[in-house]
C-alpha positions in Angstrom: 15.3 -7.6 -2.8 15.2 -3.8 -2.6 18.4 -1.9 -3.2 19.2 1.7 -2.4 22.3 3.8 -3.2 23.3 7.1 -1.5 26.2 9.3 -2.5 27.9 11.0 0.5 27.7 14.8 0.2 30.5 17.1 1.4 28.8 18.0 4.7 29.1 14.4 5.8 32.8 14.0 4.8 34.5 12.0 7.5 31.3 11.1 9.4 30.7 7.7 10.7 28.6 5.5 8.4 25.9 5.1 11.0 25.7 8.9 11.5 25.4 9.4 7.7 22.5 7.0 7.5 20.8 8.3 10.7 21.0 12.1 10.0 21.0 12.2 6.2 18.5 9.5 5.5 16.6 9.1 8.8 17.5 5.5 9.5 16.3 4.4 12.9 18.5 2.6 15.4 16.6 -0.6 14.7 17.4 -0.4 11.0 21.0 0.3 11.6 21.3 -2.7 13.9 19.6 -4.9 11.2 22.1 -3.7 8.6 25.0 -4.8 10.8 24.0 -8.4 9.9 24.8 -7.7 6.2 23.3 -6.1 3.2 25.5 -3.0 3.2 28.6 -1.9 1.4 30.5 1.3 0.6 32.1 1.5 -2.9 31.4 -2.2 -3.2 33.4 -3.2 -0.1 32.2 -4.0 3.4 32.4 -1.3 6.0 31.5 -1.2 9.7 28.9 1.2 11.0 31.6 3.1 12.9 33.9 3.5 9.9 34.1 6.9 8.3 32.7 7.8 4.9 33.9 10.5 2.6 32.6 12.9 0.0 31.6 10.9 -3.2 31.5 7.5 -1.5 28.6 5.4 -2.7 26.7 3.7 0.1 24.8 0.6 -1.1 22.0 -0.9 1.0 20.2 -4.1 0.2 17.3 -5.6 2.2 16.4 -9.2 1.6 12.7 -9.3 2.2 11.1 -12.4 3.7 7.9 -13.7 2.2 4.5 -13.3 4.0 3.8 -16.3 6.2 0.1 -15.6 6.5 -2.6 -17.7 4.9 -3.9 -15.9 1.8 -7.6 -15.3 1.5 -8.9 -14.5 -2.0 -12.5 -14.1 -0.8 -11.8 -10.8 1.0 -12.0 -7.4 -0.8 -10.5 -4.3 0.8 -10.3 -1.1 -1.2 -6.9 0.3 -1.9 -6.7 4.1 -1.8 -3.0 4.6 -2.5 -0.2 2.3 -3.6 3.4 2.6 -4.9 6.5 0.4 -4.8 7.1 1.2 -1.2 3.7 1.2 0.6 0.0 0.5 0.3 -2.9 2.1 2.1 -6.2 0.2 2.6 -9.6 1.5 3.5 -10.4 -1.1 6.1 -14.0 -2.1 6.9 -15.3 -2.8 10.3 -15.4 -6.3 11.8 -11.9 -7.0 10.3 -8.7 -7.3 12.4 -5.5 -6.0 11.0 -3.6 -9.2 12.1 -5.0 -12.7 12.2 -6.4 -13.8 15.5 -4.5 -16.3 17.7 -7.2 -19.0 16.9 -6.1 -19.1 13.2 -8.9 -17.1 11.7 -8.0 -16.0 8.2 -10.2 -13.0 7.6 -7.8 -10.3 8.6 -6.3 -7.5 6.5 -3.0 -9.4 6.7 -4.6 -12.4 5.0 -5.9 -10.2 2.2 -2.4 -8.7 1.9 -1.0 -12.2 1.6 -3.4 -12.9 -1.2 -2.4 -9.7 -3.1 1.3 -10.1 -2.8 1.8 -13.9 -2.3 5.1 -14.7 -0.6 7.0 -11.8 -2.1 6.3 -9.2 0.6 6.1 -9.3 4.4 3.0 -7.7 6.0 4.3 -4.7 7.9 1.4 -2.5 9.1 2.7 1.0 9.9 -0.6 2.1 11.3 -3.0 -0.2 13.1 -6.7 0.0 13.7 -9.0 -1.8 16.2 -11.1 -4.6 14.6 -14.2 -2.4 14.5 -12.5 0.9 13.6 -12.9 1.7 9.9 -10.7 3.7 7.6 -7.1 4.2 6.5 -4.5 1.6 7.4 -1.0 1.6 5.9 1.4 -1.3 5.3 5.0 -0.8 4.2 6.4 -3.0 1.4 10.0 -3.2 2.8 11.9 -3.1 6.0 13.4 0.2 5.1 10.2 2.0 4.1 8.6 0.7 7.3 11.4 2.1 9.4 11.3 5.5 7.6 7.6 5.8 7.8 7.2 5.2 11.6 6.6 8.4 13.4 6.0 10.5 10.2 2.4 9.7 9.6 -0.3 12.2 10.7 -3.8 10.8 11.0 -7.2 12.4 11.5 -10.1 10.5 13.0 -13.8 11.1 13.0 -15.7 9.8 16.1 -19.2 10.1 17.3 -19.6 10.4 21.1 -22.7 9.9 23.1 -24.3 13.0 24.6 -23.6 16.6 23.7 -20.1 17.9 24.3 -20.4 21.4 25.7 -17.1 22.8 24.3 -16.4 23.2 20.5 -12.8 22.0 20.9 -10.5 20.7 23.6 -7.5 18.6 24.6 -7.7 15.5 26.8 -4.5 14.7 28.7 -5.6 11.8 30.9 -2.8 9.1 31.3 -3.9 5.6 30.3 -2.9 2.3 31.8 -3.9 -1.4 31.5 -6.8 -2.9 33.4 -5.3 -5.5 35.7 -6.0 -9.1 34.5 -6.9 -8.0 30.9 -4.7 -7.8 27.8 -7.3 -5.7 26.0 -9.0 -3.2 28.4 -7.4 0.2 29.2 -8.4 2.7 31.8 -7.6 6.3 33.0 -4.6 5.8 35.3 -2.6 8.6 37.0 0.4 6.3 36.9 -0.2 5.3 33.3 1.4 6.4 30.1 1.1 10.0 28.9 -1.8 10.3 26.4 -2.9 13.5 24.6 -6.0 13.7 22.4 -7.1 16.9 20.5 -10.6 17.2 19.3 -12.9 19.7 17.4 -16.7 19.4 17.3 -18.0 19.2 13.7 -21.6 18.2 14.3 -24.2 17.8 17.1 -27.6 16.2 17.4 -29.8 16.1 20.5 -28.0 12.9 21.6 -24.6 12.7 19.9 -21.6 14.8 19.1 -19.4 14.2 16.0 -15.7 15.2 16.6 -12.6 15.4 14.5 -9.7 13.9 16.4 -6.0 14.2 16.2 -3.7 12.2 18.5 -0.5 13.5 19.9 0.3 10.1 21.4 -0.8 6.6 20.2 -1.9 4.6 23.2 -4.1 1.5 22.8 -7.8 2.5 22.7 -6.8 6.1 23.4 -9.7 7.9 21.7 -12.2 5.4 23.2 -10.8 5.6 26.8 -10.5 9.4 26.7 -14.0 10.2 25.6 -15.4 7.6 28.0 -13.4 9.4 30.8 -15.3 12.6 29.9 -18.6 10.8 30.3 -19.1 10.7 26.6 -18.2 7.2 25.4 -18.2 6.5 21.7 -21.6 5.4 20.3 -21.6 1.6 20.0 -18.6 1.2 22.2 -20.0 -1.3 24.7 -16.5 -2.1 26.0 -16.3 1.4 27.5 -19.9 2.2 28.4 -21.4 3.1 25.0 -24.7 1.7 23.6 -25.1 -0.4 20.5 -28.8 0.2 19.8 -28.1 2.6 17.0 -24.8 1.3 15.6 -23.4 -2.2 16.1 -19.8 -1.1 16.6 -17.8 1.8 18.1 -18.3 4.9 15.9 -14.7 5.6 15.0 -13.2 6.1 11.6 -9.6 7.0 10.4 -10.5 9.6 7.8 -7.3 11.2 6.7 -3.6 10.3 6.5 -0.7 12.6 5.5 3.0 11.9 5.4 6.2 12.6 3.4 7.1 9.8 1.1 9.9 7.8 2.7 12.3 8.2 -0.2 11.2 11.2 -2.3 10.0 13.4 0.5 6.9 14.3 -1.6 4.0 15.1 0.6 1.2 12.6 0.3 -2.4 13.0 1.7 -5.2 10.5 1.3 -8.8 10.5 2.6 -11.6 8.0 3.3 -15.2 9.0 3.3 -17.3 8.6 6.4 -18.9 5.1 6.4 -22.6 4.7 5.9 -23.3 3.5 9.5 -21.8 6.7 11.0 -23.6 8.9 8.5 -26.9 7.2 9.3 -26.4 7.6 13.1 -26.0 11.4 12.8 -28.8 11.7 10.3 -31.2 10.1 12.8 
C-alpha cells in the first residue's frame, strides 16, 4: 500500500476536496472517482469529495495495490534504464509485445515485470510500443503515479523511411482511422481521428532517410501510417508497404523520454541508443 499526505495551503482554503486534489496535485477525474470508493481521509476522518478543506488540513491518500496477475517469466531479460519507487523504464527489444497475447504466450514485457516484482505490483504501462518497435517503455508502480504520469511524458522516436524525403523537416497532419474488418490495421481517413506527426531528417542514404520524430497525438501506428501515406513507408514495415529484405522488422525506435517526476516535479530525461539493426541499415 502506498500512502500520500498533503497539507492544504492558504490558497485552497475553503475549496472542495476534489478541486484541491485536481488543481494542486493534478489528480485526474478517474483517480478522483477511484478514491470515492475509499482510501481517503482528512485529518483522520472521512470526507466526501465535495466537502471543503481548510488551510492546514492534512489530506491522507492510500491506494491498495493489487498484485500482478500475469505469469512471471524468469527467462526474459530486458534492460532497465531508470527506476525509482514510483516507476520503471525498460529498453524493450523487438519481437516482444508489451502485453501478453490473447493466446496465453508468456514472453511479453508484462511477464518480465511479473517476474521482477512478483504479486506486489500491478503492471501499468504508461507508454506502449508495438511488438517490433524497440526502445523506451515506462510502467508506473502505483495507481496514483500512473494517473499523474499520463499526458506528461514527451517521447522522441528515430525512424528509417524508405526512399529519400525531399524536405529536411515537416509536419504530417493526415487523420487516421481503422481499416474495416481489422482490429490492427489503420489507414489515412478524412473522417478519422486527428493525428499530427513532426519530423526532422537526421540522415540520408541513396535509398533511405533517417528521421527524428515527435508526436503531437498518439494514434495507433501513427508514425507508420503517416510515412506510408507520404509514399515513404518505414523500412521493414511490410504491413504498410515497406520491404524486409534489409531489416526484418519496421525500423522504429523510441530513443528519448522526458517528463517531470509525478511527485517531486524533478525533470527526468532518459535515452536509448539506436539498435544495431537500424545502425546497420543506414551504414549499408
